[in-house]
N, C-alpha and C positions, 0 to 999 in steps of 0.2 A: 504494500500500500504506500503510495507516494503522497506526501503532504505538500502544501503550497510552498513551504520554505525550500524544499529540494527542487521543486519546479522552477522557482525563481533563480536559484543558483545555476540551473541548466540554461536558463534564458541568458543570464549574464555572461556565461562562458561561451555560448554559441553566437550571441549577437554582440560582438565587441564594438559595433558601430553605434550602439544605443547612446542617446543623449540623456544622461541620468541626472535627476534632481530630487531633493528631499524636502517635504513639507513638514514642519514641526507643528504638531497639533496638540492642543490642550483641551481635555474634556473632563469637567467636574474634578479638577485637581490632578488628573492623571495625564501625563505627557507621553507621546510616542512619535516616531518618525514614519511618515507615509511617503514611500518612494513613487515618483511619477517619471516614467522613462518614455522617450520618444524614439521610435524606429523610423529613420528617414527612408528606408528601403520600402516599407509598407505603409507609412503614414499612420501606423498604429500608436496609440498611447496606452502604455502598460502601467497600471497602478497596483501597488502592493500595500496592504494594511496589515501589520503584524498582529498576532494574537495578543490581547491585553485584557485585563480585568479591572472593573470598577463598579462600585455600587452593588457588589455581589453578583455581577453579571459577567460571564465569560464572552468576550467578543472574538469571534472566530477569525483566523487568518484568512485573507481573501486576496486573490489575484484577479484583476479585471482588465480586459483588453477591449478598447473601443476604437472604431474607425469611422470618422465623420463622412468619408467618401462612400463607404459601403453602407453607412447608416446602421451599423451593427454594434452590439455590446455582448461580449462573452465573458463569463466569470466562473471561478471555481472556489468553493468554500472549504476550508479546513481539510479534513480527511475524506471528503466526499468522493465517491468513485463515479462521478458524473459532473458535467458542466451545465451551466444555464445560458440561455440565449434570449435576447430581447432586441427589439428595434429601438434605436435612439429616438428620443423625442426631438421635435424640430428646433427647440431652443437650447439643446445641449451642444457644447462645443469642446470636445476633447483636446483639440489643438490649443485653444485658449487656456484650458486648464494647465497644459504643459508649460506655456509661457508664464502663467501666473506663478506656478511653483518655482520655476527658474528664477523669476524676479524676486520672490519672497526669500529664497535661499540666499541670493546675493545680498539682500538687505538684512539677513539674519533675523527674519521675523518669526514670531510664534503666533499661530492662528488659534483663537478660542472658538470652538464649535458653537458655543452659545450665542455668538455674535452673528452667525450666518443665518440667512433666510432658510427656512425649512420647507421642503417640498415632499409630500407624502405620496408614495406610489405603491399599489398592491399588485403583485404578480401571481398569475394563476397558470397552472400547467395546461398547455395546449396540445402538444404532441412531441414525439421524438423526432429529431432532425434526421433526414434521410442522407444516405451517402452522396446522392446527387446535390443536395442542399449544402453539404459540408464542403463541396468543391468551390462554393462561392465565398467561403471564409478566407481570411488572410493566412499567410504562412504561420505567423505567430499564434493565431487563434487555434489552428490545427495542431500545433505543437503543444499548446497548453492542454488540449483535450484529446491527445493521442491515446487511443486504446480504451476510451470511456465514452458512453453515450452523451449526447448533448440534448438537454430538455428545452424545448421552445416554450417561452413564457409570454403570455398575453398580459399587458400592463394597463392599469387605469389609475388616474390621479384621483385621490380622495381627500375629503376634509377630515379634520382631526377625529370627530365623533365616529365617522364611518370607518376610519382606519382602526380605531380602538375596538370597534365591534368585531372587525375581522380578526384582530389579535386575540380577543376573548374566545371567539369561535375556534380558532386554531389551537388554543390552549398551549400545552407543552411542546406542540409540534411547530410553534411559530419560530421563524428565524427572520432577522432583520434588525434594524436599529431600534432598540426598545426605550432609549432615553429620549422620549418625546418632550419637547419644550411645551410647558403649560398642559401636559397630559398626565393621565393617571398612571401610576406604576402598577404593573401587573402583580397579582398575587403569585407566591411561589417563584419570585424572580430568580432565586439562586439556582433554579433548575433550568434556566433558559440559556440558550446560545444565541449569539447575535452577530451581525456584520455591520461595518461602517463604510460609508462611501461619500466622496465629495465630487462635485462637478462644477462646471463653469458655464455661465450663460453666454450665448453667442450674440453677436451684433446683427441688427437688421432682421431679427426674427419676430414672431408674434408670441411673446411669452405669456404664461399664466399670470394671475394677479400677483402672486408672490414675487415673481421675477420683475414685474412692472414696478412694484414697490421698491425693489432693490435698485432698479435703474434710477428712480427718482432721488433716492437718498445718497447715491454714489456720486461724489464730486469728481473723483479721478477717473478719467475715461481710458486710462492706459491699462496695463496688465497688473492691477493692484488686487490685493486679497479681498477687497470689497465686492469683487465679482464672483467670489466663491459662493456656492450654494450647497447646503447640506441635503443631499438627495437620499431619502430614506425609502428603500425598497423592501417591503415585507412580503413574506410568502410562507407557506407551509413546507417544512422539510420533507423531502420525498422519501427519505429512509426512515421516517418516524412511524412507529407502530404503537 
């Protein structure tokens, strides 16, 4: 069984041309480094969030690969023997995320997740990706998911109350970012596993209300951390019984 850390090392060894940056993130007093790497050969943006624990919740190690030109996002969580796939939303811009992290690292900035706009998305299993569909993925995506099935997920944006209802229905099978701002903490939180993710809004798109508010409050139109968005994707773990 191969975990995300080993997969990340294989990426670093094989793709020496990667442009690598680190984003220092602070969440509820806990700090960690999220790496964001850009592959100029494929235009993939590869993000890695290490396993970490806070508030009694174990946040699973996650590798995510996104390509704005393909409009695709593929990710793998912890020790899962499968990958997940979804279509990027029109206001997501992985390339902008790469530039933001590069700029933040140069400025030695630490980003507090509580200061980011929060966007809630629920993902539901649609089907397994076929071999023919896998041929449309980038080289990096296929390497991340080599030898394991890829689960196609359908996503929908939700308001806080709707998202919390989904969490309660999923129970201990929930996975996603559980530290919702202004939200209720789930009972039995110590039994939960979760994942974290950040994204960046693109320029010239039609963003949802949360992104629109972000644009109005942001004075700096460059690649500043004010463009970062805390994208929370929740779903039921497929291996949960």
